[in-house]
C-alpha positions, 0 to 999 in steps of 0.5 A: 269236686266239680265246684273246686274245678270251676274255682281252679279254672277261674283262678288260673284264668285270672292269673293269666290275665293279671300276668299278661297285663303286667307283662305288657304294661309294666317294667322296662319293656312295658315303658317301651310298649307304653311309649309306642302304644296306639288305640288299636294295640290296646284293643288287640291286647284287650281282646286277647286278655278277654279271650284268655279269661273266658277259657277254662284251660289254656296251653301254648298251642291254644294261646298261639292260635288265639293270638293268630285269630285275633291278629287276622282280624286286624289285617283288614284295618287300614290304620294298621301297618303290616309291620306294626301288626307283625311286631305286636303279634310276635310280642303277644306270642312271646308273652306266653313264657311269662304267662305260663310261669305265672299260672304255674 
């Protein structure tokens, strides 16, 4: 039973990563996203995806705290404007609905 729980947790984590990656980079919204992506945005999204993958369970509150924590680090970068960071943070937070749908 314990082994099945680990596999289930890993499967959920992988599904979350795949869902988030697909949401951010594919479709109509993804085309707009790719058009304005710069290096730091990919890095920030990658950090969020990596941290999601290392979690055993994830819920909305945990995900939102994770996005805030990662975004906080980027406030100190000189190349990142507050408006861009705010936009990306909102986009990442809004992705929860899509990620949750893919997990369930």
